[in-house]
C-alpha positions as CSV (number, residue, x, y, z in Angstrom):
1,X,0.0,0.0,0.0
2,X,2.8,2.4,0.9
3,X,4.5,1.6,-2.4
4,X,1.3,2.5,-4.3
5,X,0.9,5.8,-2.3
6,X,4.5,6.7,-3.0
7,X,4.1,6.0,-6.7
8,X,1.0,8.1,-6.9
9,X,2.8,10.9,-5.0
10,X,5.7,10.8,-7.4
11,X,3.4,11.0,-10.4
12,X,1.6,14.0,-8.8
13,X,4.9,15.7,-8.1
14,X,6.1,15.1,-11.6
15,X,2.8,16.5,-13.0
16,X,3.2,19.5,-10.8
17,X,6.7,20.0,-12.0
18,X,5.7,19.8,-15.6
19,X,2.8,22.2,-14.9
20,X,5.3,24.7,-13.4
21,X,7.5,24.3,-16.5
22,X,4.6,25.0,-18.8
23,X,3.5,28.0,-16.7
24,X,7.0,29.4,-16.7
25,X,7.2,29.0,-20.5
26,X,3.8,30.7,-21.0
27,X,4.8,33.6,-18.8
28,X,8.5,34.1,-19.9
29,X,8.0,33.4,-23.6
30,X,4.4,33.7,-24.8
31,X,3.1,36.3,-22.4
32,X,6.2,38.4,-22.5
33,X,6.1,38.4,-26.3
34,X,2.5,39.6,-26.3
35,X,3.4,42.3,-23.8
36,X,6.3,43.5,-26.0
37,X,4.1,43.6,-29.1
38,X,1.3,45.5,-27.3
39,X,3.8,48.0,-26.0
40,X,5.1,48.5,-29.5
41,X,1.5,48.9,-30.7
42,X,0.8,51.6,-28.1
43,X,4.1,53.5,-28.8
44,X,3.5,53.6,-32.5
45,X,-0.1,54.7,-32.1
46,X,1.1,57.7,-30.0
47,X,4.1,58.5,-32.2
48,X,2.0,58.5,-35.3
49,X,-1.0,60.1,-33.6
50,X,-3.4,57.4,-34.6
51,X,-6.5,56.5,-32.6
52,X,-6.6,52.7,-33.1
53,X,-10.3,52.3,-32.4
54,X,-11.2,54.8,-35.1
55,X,-9.5,52.6,-37.7
56,X,-10.6,49.1,-36.8
57,X,-13.1,49.0,-39.7
58,X,-10.1,48.9,-42.1
59,X,-9.2,45.4,-40.9
60,X,-10.2,42.3,-42.9
61,X,-10.7,39.3,-40.6
62,X,-10.5,36.8,-43.5
63,X,-7.4,38.4,-45.0
64,X,-5.4,38.3,-41.8
65,X,-7.1,36.8,-38.7
66,X,-4.1,37.2,-36.4
67,X,-3.6,40.9,-37.2
68,X,-7.4,41.5,-37.0
69,X,-7.7,40.1,-33.5
70,X,-4.4,41.5,-32.3
71,X,-5.4,45.0,-33.4
72,X,-8.7,44.8,-31.7
73,X,-7.0,43.8,-28.5
74,X,-4.4,46.4,-29.0
75,X,-7.0,49.2,-29.4
76,X,-8.7,48.1,-26.2
77,X,-5.5,48.0,-24.3
78,X,-4.6,51.4,-25.7
79,X,-7.8,52.9,-24.4
80,X,-7.3,51.3,-20.9
81,X,-3.6,52.5,-20.9
82,X,-4.6,56.0,-21.7
83,X,-7.3,56.0,-19.1
84,X,-5.0,54.9,-16.4
85,X,-2.4,57.5,-17.2
86,X,-5.1,60.2,-17.3
87,X,-6.4,59.1,-13.9
88,X,-3.1,59.4,-12.2
89,X,-2.0,62.5,-14.2
90,X,1.0,60.5,-15.4
91,X,3.0,60.8,-18.7
92,X,5.2,58.4,-20.6
93,X,7.9,59.6,-23.0
94,X,5.6,60.0,-26.0
95,X,3.2,61.9,-23.8
96,X,6.0,64.3,-22.8
97,X,6.7,65.0,-26.4
98,X,3.0,65.5,-27.3
99,X,2.4,67.7,-24.2
100,X,5.4,69.8,-24.9
101,X,4.2,70.4,-28.5
102,X,0.7,71.3,-27.2
103,X,2.1,73.8,-24.7
104,X,4.3,75.4,-27.4
105,X,1.4,75.6,-29.8
106,X,-0.9,77.2,-27.2
107,X,1.6,80.0,-26.6
108,X,1.6,79.6,-22.8
109,X,5.4,79.1,-22.6
110,X,6.7,82.0,-24.6
111,X,9.4,83.0,-22.0
112,X,10.7,79.4,-21.9
113,X,10.8,79.1,-25.7
114,X,12.4,82.5,-26.5
115,X,15.2,81.1,-28.6
116,X,17.1,82.7,-31.4
117,X,18.8,79.6,-32.7
118,X,17.6,76.0,-32.7
119,X,20.1,73.3,-33.6
120,X,19.0,69.8,-34.6
121,X,21.4,66.9,-35.2
122,X,20.4,63.7,-37.0
123,X,17.4,65.4,-38.5
124,X,16.6,62.5,-40.7
125,X,15.6,60.4,-37.6
126,X,12.9,62.7,-36.4
127,X,9.3,61.4,-36.2
128,X,6.1,63.2,-36.6
129,X,5.7,64.2,-32.9
130,X,9.3,65.6,-32.8
131,X,8.7,67.5,-36.1
132,X,5.5,69.1,-34.6
133,X,7.3,70.1,-31.5
134,X,10.1,71.7,-33.5
135,X,7.6,73.6,-35.6
136,X,5.8,74.8,-32.5
137,X,9.1,76.2,-31.1
138,X,9.9,77.9,-34.4
139,X,6.4,79.5,-34.5
140,X,7.1,81.3,-31.2
141,X,9.3,84.0,-32.9
142,X,9.7,85.2,-36.5
143,X,13.4,85.8,-35.8
144,X,14.3,82.2,-34.7
145,X,16.8,80.4,-36.9
146,X,16.9,76.6,-37.5
147,X,20.1,74.8,-38.2
148,X,19.7,71.2,-39.0
149,X,22.3,68.5,-39.9
150,X,21.3,65.1,-41.3
151,X,21.7,62.5,-44.0
152,X,18.7,61.0,-45.6
153,X,20.8,58.0,-46.7
154,X,21.2,57.1,-43.0
155,X,17.6,57.2,-41.9
156,X,17.2,53.8,-40.4
157,X,14.6,54.2,-37.6
158,X,11.4,53.6,-39.4
159,X,10.3,51.4,-36.5
160,X,10.5,54.6,-34.3
161,X,8.4,56.6,-36.7
162,X,11.3,58.3,-38.5
163,X,10.3,59.9,-41.8
164,X,13.3,60.7,-44.0
165,X,11.1,62.4,-46.6
166,X,10.8,65.3,-44.1
167,X,14.5,65.8,-44.4
168,X,14.5,65.6,-48.2
169,X,11.7,68.2,-48.3
170,X,13.4,70.4,-45.7
171,X,13.6,73.5,-48.0
172,X,9.9,73.4,-48.8
173,X,8.8,72.7,-45.2
174,X,11.1,75.3,-43.6
175,X,11.3,77.9,-46.4
176,X,13.2,80.1,-46.8
177,X,16.1,77.8,-46.3
178,X,19.7,77.5,-47.5
179,X,21.3,74.1,-48.0
180,X,25.0,73.3,-47.8
181,X,25.9,69.8,-49.1
182,X,28.9,68.0,-47.5
183,X,30.0,66.0,-50.5
184,X,33.4,64.7,-49.2
185,X,33.6,61.5,-47.2
186,X,36.6,61.7,-44.9
187,X,36.2,58.2,-43.4
188,X,35.9,55.6,-46.1
189,X,38.3,54.4,-48.8
190,X,37.4,55.5,-52.4
191,X,36.1,52.1,-53.4
192,X,33.8,52.0,-50.4
193,X,32.4,55.4,-51.2
194,X,31.9,54.4,-54.8
195,X,30.3,51.1,-53.9
196,X,27.9,52.6,-51.3
197,X,27.0,55.4,-53.7
198,X,26.2,52.9,-56.4
199,X,23.9,51.1,-53.8
200,X,22.1,54.3,-53.0
201,X,21.7,55.3,-56.7
202,X,18.9,52.7,-56.7
203,X,17.1,54.4,-53.8
204,X,13.6,55.8,-54.3
205,X,14.4,58.9,-52.2
206,X,14.2,62.0,-54.4
207,X,17.5,63.6,-53.3
208,X,20.3,64.9,-55.6
209,X,23.5,63.8,-53.9
210,X,26.9,62.6,-54.9
211,X,29.9,61.8,-52.7
212,X,33.6,61.4,-53.2
213,X,36.4,60.3,-50.9
214,X,39.0,62.6,-49.4
215,X,42.4,62.4,-51.1
216,X,44.0,61.2,-47.9
217,X,41.7,58.2,-47.5
218,X,43.4,54.7,-47.8
219,X,43.2,52.9,-51.1
220,X,41.7,49.5,-50.3
221,X,39.2,47.3,-52.1
222,X,36.2,45.8,-50.3
223,X,36.0,42.1,-50.6
224,X,32.9,39.8,-50.8
225,X,33.5,36.4,-49.2
226,X,31.3,33.5,-50.4
227,X,30.6,30.7,-47.9
228,X,28.4,27.6,-48.2
229,X,26.4,25.3,-46.0
230,X,24.1,22.3,-46.7
231,X,21.7,23.7,-44.0
232,X,21.4,26.7,-41.7
233,X,23.4,25.1,-38.8
234,X,26.3,24.2,-41.1
235,X,26.3,27.7,-42.7
236,X,26.1,29.5,-39.4
237,X,29.0,27.4,-38.1
238,X,31.1,28.2,-41.2
239,X,30.3,31.9,-40.7
240,X,31.5,31.7,-37.1
241,X,34.7,30.0,-38.2
242,X,35.4,32.5,-41.0
243,X,34.9,35.5,-38.8
244,X,37.3,34.2,-36.2
245,X,39.9,33.5,-38.8
246,X,39.4,36.9,-40.3
247,X,39.7,38.7,-37.0
248,X,42.9,36.7,-36.0
249,X,44.4,37.6,-39.4
250,X,43.6,41.3,-38.9
251,X,45.2,41.2,-35.5
252,X,48.3,39.2,-36.4
253,X,49.1,39.9,-40.1
254,X,47.6,43.4,-40.4
255,X,48.8,44.5,-37.0
256,X,45.5,46.0,-35.8
257,X,44.5,46.3,-32.2
258,X,41.2,44.7,-31.1
259,X,39.5,48.1,-30.8
260,X,40.1,48.7,-34.5
261,X,37.8,45.8,-35.6
262,X,34.0,45.8,-35.8
263,X,31.8,42.9,-36.7
264,X,28.3,43.8,-37.8
265,X,25.2,41.6,-38.1
266,X,21.7,42.7,-39.2
267,X,20.1,42.0,-35.8
268,X,20.7,40.2,-32.6
269,X,17.2,39.1,-31.4
270,X,16.2,35.8,-33.0
271,X,19.6,35.5,-34.8
272,X,22.6,33.3,-33.9
273,X,25.4,35.5,-35.4
274,X,26.1,38.0,-32.6
275,X,26.1,35.5,-29.7
276,X,27.8,32.7,-31.6
277,X,30.6,34.9,-33.0
278,X,31.1,36.6,-29.7
279,X,31.4,33.2,-27.9
280,X,33.8,31.9,-30.6
281,X,36.1,34.9,-30.4
282,X,36.2,34.6,-26.6
283,X,37.2,31.0,-26.9
284,X,40.3,32.1,-28.9
285,X,41.1,34.6,-26.1
286,X,40.0,37.7,-28.1
287,X,38.4,40.4,-26.0
288,X,34.9,41.3,-27.2
289,X,32.6,44.2,-26.3
290,X,34.7,45.2,-23.3
291,X,35.8,48.7,-23.6
292,X,37.7,50.7,-26.2
293,X,40.5,48.1,-26.8
294,X,38.2,45.2,-27.7
295,X,36.6,43.8,-30.8
296,X,33.1,45.2,-31.3
297,X,30.5,42.6,-32.3
298,X,27.1,44.3,-32.6
299,X,24.1,45.0,-34.9
300,X,24.0,47.5,-37.8
301,X,21.5,49.8,-35.9
302,X,23.8,49.9,-32.8
303,X,26.8,50.7,-35.0
304,X,25.3,54.0,-36.2
305,X,27.7,56.8,-35.4
306,X,30.6,54.4,-34.9
307,X,33.6,53.5,-37.0
308,X,36.5,51.1,-37.2
309,X,39.6,50.5,-39.3
310,X,38.3,47.1,-40.2
311,X,34.6,46.3,-40.6
312,X,33.4,42.7,-41.1
313,X,29.8,42.6,-42.3
314,X,28.2,39.1,-41.9
315,X,25.3,37.3,-43.4
316,X,24.6,39.5,-46.4
317,X,21.9,37.2,-47.7
318,X,18.3,37.9,-48.8
319,X,16.3,34.9,-47.8
320,X,16.6,34.8,-44.0
321,X,14.8,36.8,-41.3
322,X,18.2,38.1,-40.1
323,X,19.8,38.8,-43.5
324,X,20.7,42.0,-45.4
325,X,17.9,42.5,-46.2
326,X,15.8,40.3,-44.1
327,X,12.8,38.6,-45.6
328,X,9.9,41.1,-45.6
329,X,7.3,40.1,-43.1
330,X,4.0,39.4,-44.9
331,X,2.1,40.7,-42.0
332,X,3.0,43.3,-39.3
333,X,0.8,43.0,-36.2
334,X,1.2,46.8,-35.7
335,X,0.2,47.7,-39.3
336,X,-3.0,49.5,-38.1
337,X,-0.9,52.2,-36.3
338,X,1.9,52.5,-38.9
339,X,2.0,55.9,-40.6
340,X,5.2,55.6,-42.6
341,X,4.4,54.4,-46.2
342,X,8.0,53.7,-47.1
343,X,8.6,50.2,-48.3
344,X,10.7,47.6,-46.5
345,X,13.5,47.5,-49.1
346,X,14.1,51.2,-49.0
347,X,14.7,51.2,-45.3
348,X,17.0,48.1,-45.5
349,X,19.0,49.6,-48.3
350,X,19.8,52.6,-46.1
351,X,20.7,50.3,-43.2
352,X,23.1,48.4,-45.5
353,X,24.6,51.6,-46.7
354,X,25.2,52.8,-43.2
355,X,26.9,49.5,-42.3
356,X,29.2,49.7,-45.3
357,X,30.3,53.2,-44.4
358,X,31.5,52.4,-40.9
359,X,34.9,51.4,-42.2
360,X,38.0,53.6,-42.3
361,X,40.1,51.1,-44.1
362,X,39.2,47.4,-44.6
363,X,35.7,46.2,-45.5
364,X,34.9,42.5,-45.7
365,X,31.3,41.4,-46.7
366,X,30.3,37.8,-46.1
367,X,27.5,36.1,-48.1
368,X,26.2,32.6,-48.9
369,X,26.5,31.0,-52.3
370,X,23.2,30.8,-53.9
371,X,21.6,33.1,-51.4
372,X,23.4,36.4,-52.1
373,X,21.8,39.7,-51.1
374,X,20.4,41.8,-53.9
375,X,22.3,44.7,-52.3
376,X,25.6,43.2,-53.4
377,X,24.7,43.5,-57.1
378,X,25.2,47.3,-57.3
379,X,28.6,46.9,-55.6
380,X,30.1,44.6,-58.3
381,X,32.3,47.1,-60.1
382,X,33.9,48.2,-56.8
383,X,34.5,44.9,-54.9
384,X,36.7,41.8,-55.2
385,X,35.3,38.3,-54.6
386,X,36.9,35.5,-52.5
387,X,35.2,32.1,-52.3
388,X,35.7,30.3,-49.0
389,X,37.2,27.8,-48.7
390,X,37.0,26.6,-52.3
391,X,36.0,28.2,-55.6
392,X,32.2,27.5,-55.8
393,X,32.1,28.7,-59.4
394,X,34.4,25.9,-60.6
395,X,33.1,22.7,-62.2
396,X,35.8,20.7,-60.3
397,X,38.2,21.3,-57.4
398,X,41.0,19.6,-55.6
399,X,41.0,19.6,-51.8
400,X,42.5,18.1,-48.6
401,X,39.7,17.2,-46.2
402,X,38.8,15.1,-43.2
403,X,35.6,13.0,-43.3
404,X,32.9,13.4,-40.8
405,X,29.6,11.5,-40.3
406,X,29.6,9.3,-43.4
407,X,26.3,7.6,-44.0
408,X,25.3,4.7,-46.3
409,X,21.7,4.3,-45.2
410,X,19.9,6.1,-48.1
411,X,19.3,4.2,-51.3
412,X,19.7,7.2,-53.6
413,X,23.5,7.4,-52.9
414,X,26.3,5.1,-51.8
415,X,27.6,7.6,-49.2
416,X,26.6,11.0,-47.9
417,X,28.5,13.0,-45.2
418,X,30.6,16.0,-44.4
419,X,34.1,17.1,-45.5
420,X,36.0,19.4,-43.2
421,X,38.1,21.6,-45.4
422,X,40.3,24.1,-43.5
423,X,37.9,23.9,-40.6
424,X,34.9,24.6,-42.8
425,X,32.0,22.0,-43.1
426,X,31.0,21.0,-46.7
427,X,28.4,18.4,-47.7
428,X,29.6,15.6,-50.0
429,X,28.0,12.7,-51.9
430,X,29.1,9.5,-53.6
431,X,26.2,8.8,-56.0
432,X,24.7,5.3,-56.2
433,X,25.8,5.1,-59.8
434,X,29.5,5.2,-58.9
435,X,29.9,1.6,-57.8
436,X,33.6,1.5,-58.5
437,X,34.5,4.5,-56.3
438,X,36.0,3.7,-52.9
439,X,34.1,4.9,-49.9
440,X,35.8,7.2,-47.4
441,X,36.1,6.6,-43.7
442,X,35.1,8.5,-40.6
443,X,37.8,10.7,-39.2
444,X,40.3,10.0,-42.0
445,X,42.1,12.7,-44.0
446,X,42.2,12.5,-47.7
447,X,43.6,14.3,-50.7
448,X,40.8,14.5,-53.2
449,X,41.7,15.5,-56.7
450,X,39.1,16.6,-59.3
451,X,36.0,16.6,-57.1
452,X,32.8,17.7,-58.9
453,X,31.0,20.8,-57.5
454,X,27.3,20.2,-57.6
455,X,24.1,21.3,-55.8
456,X,21.5,19.9,-53.5
457,X,18.3,21.9,-52.8
458,X,20.1,25.1,-53.9
459,X,23.2,24.6,-51.7
460,X,26.6,23.5,-53.0
461,X,27.5,19.8,-52.6
462,X,30.8,18.1,-53.5
463,X,30.4,14.9,-55.5
464,X,33.1,12.2,-55.5
465,X,32.9,10.2,-58.8
466,X,35.0,8.0,-61.1
467,X,37.0,11.1,-62.2
468,X,38.1,11.8,-58.6
469,X,41.4,10.6,-57.3
470,X,41.3,9.6,-53.7
471,X,44.5,9.4,-51.6
472,X,44.4,8.6,-47.9
473,X,46.8,10.9,-45.8
474,X,46.1,9.1,-42.6
475,X,48.5,6.6,-41.0
476,X,46.0,3.7,-41.2
477,X,42.5,3.2,-42.6
């Protein structure tokens, strides 16, 4: 009887433990994600001055059920949120901006706003609320002068409501105005200036701009490095390996200090590149993100305003959620309160431009064979290409490789596995039709001459056939 009671107790405890795990997951993952998205919904509604409830009739339940229901919940939460803040007389950051604009427009703070000169930096990043506040300050006096500095090509905060067209239209909005164009880039090498300008020549912003490098800028050529991977894990591992090798080379052969190197990825949340690269560099005793004399591994947005002698731009691909550009989301849950009509690609083009122009000397751009970013195309005349670790454009290659995880369990081939070439992982295949070709063994190192370069599901795959010469380099098979 005691044994039965103990067994029942253990099952109850186990069920309780599982229940706690599920509750923790729901709170820390699901609930927190909903909270973040609702906070974003409220912030955008206030920045763009949109009353969500007044626009619910624009939603089509059949077209997008998730956005339909989220927006209705968001509108209800927005009203409750506003009601609570009104009850307590409290203000959030957006309220402060709105209230300041209202006070300025009402003319009740003339003494506080009696300015003769107003200076605005990074003007291209202003949103509608900030523009309204600025205009209200200018309206206080006919003698006030506005001095603004900005670059429409570096407007990368659409998610904060930034509207670069307000900068492009500056002369019309704040007429009479005088414009001084700064046409010399004092940071980047000439090839980087030319490449980035070619990229922005395809922008849809109506701005007449041309840049040139300063005569003292270093003469270096940006390089596009092409990596492979049979799947995302293998590709991400190869990227981590490549970045580590490139950083070590920059430190040892190019005699740079860690603080002169910056590694940029599109984003950090939901992406493996920043954490995996950071961890790998630290494994090799390279100091990362720890003060001025350490390698910076960060995101493109976070790098705005920064610079480095050597910039390494990773994952310039166009078919991942963390690429340059990332896949465009088919549905934004906050679309109801979006006011900016710019398209996704225009914003991403500016972000890529900003990332390219962080370098003072060396620029390395890493992409994936068969998945290259469309943003690389305009750069072609100004960059060099370097396949890693083999030339993926060749029909056949010769390599030295170690065999890993060979499998002979699928009928469509005699053997399938991974070749480790200079620490990079590459998928290989011995087709079922090649009955006379010797199989290779786990952990053994081989010299493989005349290996065919093929594809599997859009990714490169090496094929060992009867034209391949196989020489074992190991002591014993």
